N, C-alpha and C positions, 0 to 999 in steps of 0.2 A: 424510532427509526427514521428520523428526519431526512427527507430527500432520497431515500433508498427504496428499492423495489419491495413490494409486499411479499408475503410468504410464497416462495417458489419451491417446488419439490426438491430441487437440487441444493437449496440453501437451508433446508429444514433442520439440519444438524446444528447450525450456527444462527445466532441473531446478530445483526449489524446495526450500528448507529454511527452518526457523525458526532465527533467530540464537540461538546457544547459549552463546557465551563472549565474553570481552573482545575477542579477535581478530576475531570476526564483527562485533561492534558498531563496532570501529575501521574495518573495511571499509565498513560502512553509512555512517558519518559521512563517510568520504572520498568516497564516491559522491555523497552529498547535497550536500556542499560543491562538488564538481566541476561540478555543474549550477546553481551559484549559488542554491541554496535555503538557507533558514535551517536550521541543524542543531540542532534541539531534541534534548533527551535522549530517546533511544529506549528504550522499555520492551518487555517481553515481552507478547505475541508481536510480533516484527518478522519479516516474510517477505522472504527473499532469493531472487532469480532469477538463474540462471547460464545462460550460453550458451557451450558449449565451455570450461567451467570458469572463465570470466570473469564476474565480477559485473556484471550489466547492468541490474538493477532491484531496488528495495526498496519495501516498504510498511511503514512504522513505526507504532508505537503510542506515543502521548503520554499519560501518566497524571498529568501535573503538576497537573491541575485536579481531582483526585479523581474522575475519570471516564475512560472509555475513549474516546479520540479517535484515529481513524485518520488518519495523515498524519505526515510528508509521504510522498508517493508520488514517487519519483525514478527516472529511467531514463537510462542512458548515452545520449549524444547523437551517437555515432559513426555511427549510421544509424537509419532509421525502424524501429520495432517496433510496428506498429499494434495487435496483439492482446496485447501484454505487459501493459498496464495492466489490461485485463480479467482476464487470468490471475492477476496479483498480487492483485486484489480477490477473486477466487474462492478462491484459496489462503488468503488472510487470513481470509475468513469461515469457511472450513473449520476453520482452526486455532482460531478463537474458539468455534465450535460444539463442538469437541472439549474445550474448557475449560469448557463449560456456560454460556457467555455468551449471552444472548438478544437483546441490542441493543448498539449502539455509536453514537458520534457520528462523522460523516465530515466533516472539514474540507476544503473545496475552494476553491482560489484562483480567483477569477473570471477568465475568459479562458484558463484552462489547458486542456490536452487533456481532462482528466477533466470539467471544467465543461462543455466543449462537448459531450462525449458524453452527459452527463446531460440537457442541453437538447435534444439531438437524439433520443435514444432513450427517454427517460422524461420528457417535457415536463410531466406531471402531478406529478412529484416537486418539491416546493417546499421551500426551506430554512426551518427553524424559527427561525433567527437569523442575523444577519450582523454582522461586525465588520471594519472596514477593507475590505480586498480579499477577505476570507474569507466564504464562506457555510457554514453548518453544517446538516447533514442527519442525521436519526435513521434508522438502518437497523435493522430488526427481522429477526432470523434465524429 
């Protein structure tokens, strides 16, 4: 669980870790592709979520544009996990803070679960840019 918070009651259902090696990143790509998402090259930090030792969620980092862009966020589709997206975001931000990063770009596909959550729970949060089906938000830590 490198760089992530220790066992917190709200996270007890899942275990989290930062991807550390080629095998971790292969597992990340496999999950992203399994949910029909574009598999961009994931960079450090990429947060992985496990339930009963099965990879059920990831939040990747894309640095291909010389900036830190969070995404994609992918979750296994075998059943609903309503709090997993939130827990992935919390652990991702914790990992970034541990690295001394003070802000990042969050890429969100319109109509996605994350997009709906932003509209519902933080309606004042507005994208600073949009491209195609993506909205981009700046998150300050």
